[in-house]
N, C-alpha and C positions, 0 to 999 in steps of 0.2 A: 890284654888283661881284662878279665871280667870284673866289673865294679861290684863290690859287696856293700849293700845298703843296710843301715841299721833298722831293725823292725820297729824300734821305738818311735821313729818318725811316722811310720805308717799308722801307728796306733794313736800317738799323741795329737797330731794335727787334726785328723777327722773328729776325734773325741772332743777336743777343745772347741772346735768350731761348732759342733753339734750342740754342745752344752750352751755356748754363748747364744747361738741362734734360737735355740729353744727357750732360753730365758728371755730374750728380747721379744719373741712372739708372745709369750705369756704376759709380759709387762704391757705390751701394746694392746692386747686383747682386754686386759683388766683395767688399765689406768689411762690410756691415751684416747683423747677425742679431739675433734676440731673445735676451735672457738666459734662462737655463734655466727660471726660474719663469714666463716669459711664453711659452715655446715650446709650441706645440700638441702636441708629442710627449711632453711631460712631464705625467704625470697627478697626481703628488703635490704639489699646491700647497697650502700651509698656509692655514688659515682666517685667521690673522693677516695674511698677505701679501695675501689677497683683500680683507680689510677695508681695508688700507692703500691698495690700488689703487683701491678704490671711493671712498675719501675724496679721493685725488688727482684722480680723474676729475671729482668735483664742482667742485673748484677749477679744474681744467683748462677746464671748460665756461664758468666765469665769466670767466677770463682771455681765452678765445676771444671771448666776447661783447664784452669791452672793446676788443680789438684790431680786430675786423672791423666791429662795429656802432657802439659808442660813439665810438671815435676817428674812424672814417670820417665819421659824422654831424657830429662836432664840427668837422671840417675843411671842411665844406660851406657855410661862411658867406659865401663870395664869390658875387655875383650871377651871373657868367658862368663860374664855375669849380666848380660843384657836382659835376659828374661827375668832374672832376679830383681834387677832395678825397676823394670816396668810392671811385671806381673805382681810382685810382692807389694809394690806401691799401690796397685789396684786393690789387693786384698786388704792391706792394712787401712787404707782410706775408707773402704766400706765398713769394716768392723769398727773403726774408730768413730765414724759418723753415727752409726747405730748406738754405740755405747755412749757417745756424747749426748744424744737426744734423751737417753734414759737419765743420765746423771744430771744434766742441766734441767731436764723436765722436773725431777723431784726437788732440785735445789731452787729453781726460780719460778716454775710455772705450775706447781701443784696447788690446786685450789678445789675445795669441796670434794675431795676424794678422786680427782681427775687431773691429769696433765693435759692442759689445753694447748694444742699444737697449731702453730702458724708457720707460714713460709719463712718469716724472719728467724724463727727458732731453728729451723733446718739450716739456715745460713750460719747461725751462731754455732751449730754443731760442726759445720765444716771448718770454721775457724779453729775450734778446739782440736779437730782431727789434724789440722796442719801441724800442730805442735808435735804430735807423735811421728808424723812423716819426716819432719826436719830432724828430730832426735835420732830416728833410725838411720839417718845418713851418716852419723858418726861411727856406726858399727856395721855399715853396709858390707855385705859379703862375709862377715865374721860371725854372724848369728843366724839361727834357724828361723823359719816362719813362726814356730811355737814361741820362741823367745821374743820376737818382734810383736806378736799379738799380746803377750804378757806385758811387754813394755808399755803398749798403748793402754792396756787395762788399768795399769797403775798411774800412768802419767796424766790421763785426762781428768780424773777426780782432783788431783793436785792442781792442775791448771785451773779448774773451775773455782777451787777455794782461793788460789792466789789471785785470780782475776777479781773475785768478789772482794777480797781484802784491799787490793790497791785501788779499786773504784769506790768502795764504801767508806773506808777509813782514811785513805790517802788522796782521794779525789783526783786521781791522775788524769791528765789530758793526754789521750793516746788513741786518736781516731783510727790509725792504721795498724795498731797492735805491735808497735816496735818493742815495747817492754813486755806487754802481756803475752805476746806470741813468740817473737823472735828471740828476745833475751831468755825467756823462760825455756823454750825448747832447746836453745843452744847449750846452756849450761846443764840442763838435765841430761842431754845426750852426752856431753863431755864427762859428766859424772859416771854415767854407765860405762862409757868407753874406758875410763881410767881403771875401773874395777875389773873390766874384762881384758885388761892389758895382756898381750902375748909377747913374751920376750923374744920368741923366735921370729917375730915380724919386725924387729928393730932395724934390720937391713933390707926390709921389703920382702915381697913374695913374688915368685916367678910368674904367677897368674895375675898379679896386680898390674896389668898392662892394658893399654888402649890400642885401638886401630884407627885408621882414618875414617872408617865407616861409623864406629862407635862414637868417636869424637864429633862427627857430623850430626849424628842423632842427638847427642847431648847439647850441641850448639843450637839445634833446631828447638829443643825443649827450652833453652834459655830465651830464645827469641819469642816463643809462645808466652812464657811468663812475663817477659818485658812488655809485650803488647797489652796484656790484660791487667797488669799491676795497678794502673790507676783505678780500676774498679775495686780492687781489693782494699786500697787505702781510703776510698771515698764512700763506700756503701754505708758505713755506720755514722757518717756525718749527720749532725742533728738538724741542720737547716739546708735549704737549697743553695744559698750563697756559700756556706762552708763546704758543701759537696763540690760545687763548681771550682772553688779554690784548690781543694784537695786533688781533683783530677789534673788540673793544670800544673800544680806544683810537683806532683808525682812524675808527670811526664818530663818536666824540666830537669828534675833530679836524675832520672834515668838517662836522659840524653847526655847530661853532663858527665855522669859516671862512665858512660860508654866511650865518649871521646877521650876522657882521661885514661881509661884502661888501654885503649889503643896506643896512646902516646907513651905512657909509662912502661908498658910491657915491651914495646919496641926499644925504648931507651935502655932497659935493663939487660937486653941481650947483646952480646958482642957483635953479632951480625945483623942486628936490627930486626930480628924476626919476632913475631907476635906469638905469645904462648896461648894455646887454646884453653888451658886451665884458667888463666887469668880472664880470658874473654868470656868463658862459660859462667864465671862467677862474679867478677868485679863489676861487670856491666850492669848487674842487678843490685849492687850494693846501695846505690842511691835510693832505690825503692824501699829498701829496708830502713835506711836512716831517716828518710823524710816522713815516714808513716806517723810518727808521734806528733809532728807539728805541721802536717800537710795542709790543714785547714786554717793555719794561723800565720805561717811564715810568708815573707815577701818573695816575689819571683827571683830576685837576686840572691836571697838567702837560700832558696831551693837549689840554684846552680852551685853555690858554694858547698852546701851539704853533700850534694851528689859527687862533687869533685873530691872532697875529703874522704868520703866513704870508699870511693874507688881506690884511692891511694892506700888507705889502711888495709883494704882487702887484698890488693896486689902484693904489698909488702908482707902481709901476713902469710900468704902462700909461699913467698920467696924465703922468708927468714923465720917467722914465728912458728909455723907448723913443724919444721925440723927440730926446733928447740924444744917445743912441747913434747914431741915424740921421744926425744933423747933424754931430756932432763926431768920432765914432769910425768913421763910415761902415759901420755894421752895420745892415742892413735886415732886421728880424726880423718876417716876415709874420704869423706866428701868435703872436708874443709868448712864445716858449718861454723866454726869459730870465726873464720875469716869473712864469711858472707853474712852471718846473722849476729854474731857476738860483737865484733869490733864496730861494724856500722851501727849496730843498735846502741852501743855506748856513745858513739859520736852523735847520733840522732837525739839521744836523751840530753846530752850536754847542750846541743843546739836548741832544744826546746826550752831549756832553762834560760838561755840567752834571749830567745824570742820573747818569753814571758816577762823578763826583767826590762828589756829595752824596747819592746814593741810599742808602736804608737797606741795611745789610749782610745782613739776614736775610730779605729779601722775595722774591728771585728764584731762590733755589736754585742750580741748575747752569745756568741759562739764559745766563749771561754767558760767552760764548766757550767753551762746553762744559766749563768748569772751575768748581769750587766757589767761591762768593763768600763768603769768610770774613772774619775780622778778626784783626789781630795783637794781641799782648799789651796794646798801648796803646789798642786799640779802633778803630784806623784800618782802613778797608776795604782788603782785598787780594783778588786774583783767583785765587790759588792758588800752587803751586810749580812752577817750570819744571824741565826735565829736568836742568839743571846745578845745581839746588839753590837758585837765586836766587828770591827772592820777587817775584811779579808784582803790583805795586801798582796801585790804581785810577788813579793819576796816569800810570802807564806806558800804560795802555789809553787814557786821554784824549789823550796825546801821539800815540799810534798813530792815533786817529781823525782828528786834525788832519793828520798826515803823509799818510794815505791820501787825504784831500781834496786836498792839494797835489799829490800824484802824479797823481791823476785829472784835475785841472785842467790840468796840464802836458801829459799824454799826449793828452787829448782836443783841446785847442786846437791843438797842433802837428799832430796828425792831421787836424784840420779844415782847417788851412792847406794842407797837402800835397794833400789831396783836392780843395780848391778850385782849386788850380793845375792839377791833372789834368783836372778838369771843364771848364776854360777852353780846353783844347787844341782847335784848330779842326777836328780830325778827328772830334769828337763833335758830334752834332746839338744845336744850341742855338736856342731860339725867339727871334725878333726881338722888340723891345719892343712892336711893334704887336699881337703875339699873347700878351703876358703876361696871365695871369689869364683866359684864354679857352679854353673847351672845344673850339671849332671846329677847332683844329689837330690834336686827337687823337681826337675822337669824332664819330660821325655824329649831329649834334644836329638835332632837328626845328626848322625855321625859324620864328622868332617875328617876324612882319612889323613889329610895333610896336617891336622892338629890333634891327632889321637894321643891321649895321655897314657903313659905307662909308668910303672915304678922304676926308679933308677936302682943301681946296684945295692945301695944301703937300705932300700925299701922305706926311705923316709920322705922322699920328695918326688912328686909327679913331674915328669918332663914331657914335652911334645916330641914326637918322633923326629920332626925336622930339625930339632936341636941336638940330636944324638949322632 
């Protein structure tokens, strides 16, 4: 059967990308310049600044590898959608980073008619882009590249606003972005997915399958993310000591979640076999959960958080995902709720416990840039505000919880609105016959053993070997 492609994809994707790229070029030509210490015309750059830039570049490379290699490979688990997982991740990441630099530039770095660009700002843009990549995982294979780009165009400004709110007004402590990145992207993606719910997928889709090779690639992506996650969680730490703790604690949490995943996954199978879905996801859950308190928690606490996050993620894949798909009509293709949502909530609760019960003389000025002292009765406080009021640890704990609630509300509402926009008939949407199928978007070499044809009722594509 010859595959008939919609001309709207051929028109919409190039036009949308051309408009976006043209707009970005215009903005960068008119408004973007380097800061003085980065400008080639300035010769007097201090040694301290050079060392700082060299350190940032090392973390920048690690985050780059996570975005373009680790996450791309992790999304390649579907048998007929491997190119979609890797290549579309590549596309969305680039478009999102460029858009993030523009949005964050005007929001944070616009001074005297110019956006002053530094390497740290590019790193911030990559963190913003991560939210779009995670959210896209909830609708992986069910949306077109046009819809995914529109998703990122809407999500990133909302992320910037939410991040500003929870830092400026709620003073959240979140060095690794557990709330700002993982919680936000998770519930934004789930909101989009719920609006794009397809009743015909409630029993699954024949192309929603994996192979040993695709699972192997996805597991390799997981290991890549695992290796570089300490850089992701520690790069924004405010002091060298805090960064040192964040690196160690992230590794401990990841290691704990990995061992827990192997044990629990084997325990849950009647024959003691390990689920690759659990291994590909739950082994990373500790990195998500520990991010919010990576620079504050004790080593033992890091182990405990990693263990709890892995348990929540594994049980989520086993029991919660089917429940959400059946009862709440949320189809979560990549299980982002299990990997980012549940561990993110656990991590936030753990941060509250750490703030309330942590020793008052351990972390110096790491806690929200103000000194962690004690009042005359020995109770932990975080310093003195400008109006003279004492900032207690319980105040910071309440702020952590409030920031979580605000992020949840903004992300979910934003996801709903974005889902309604993506459903508009003017945007290209794949038919259910081409869900989880690379052929609609890429020139794929033909595999005669897996050639797809329409069955008798012309409603479902089947491989020849199954007929």
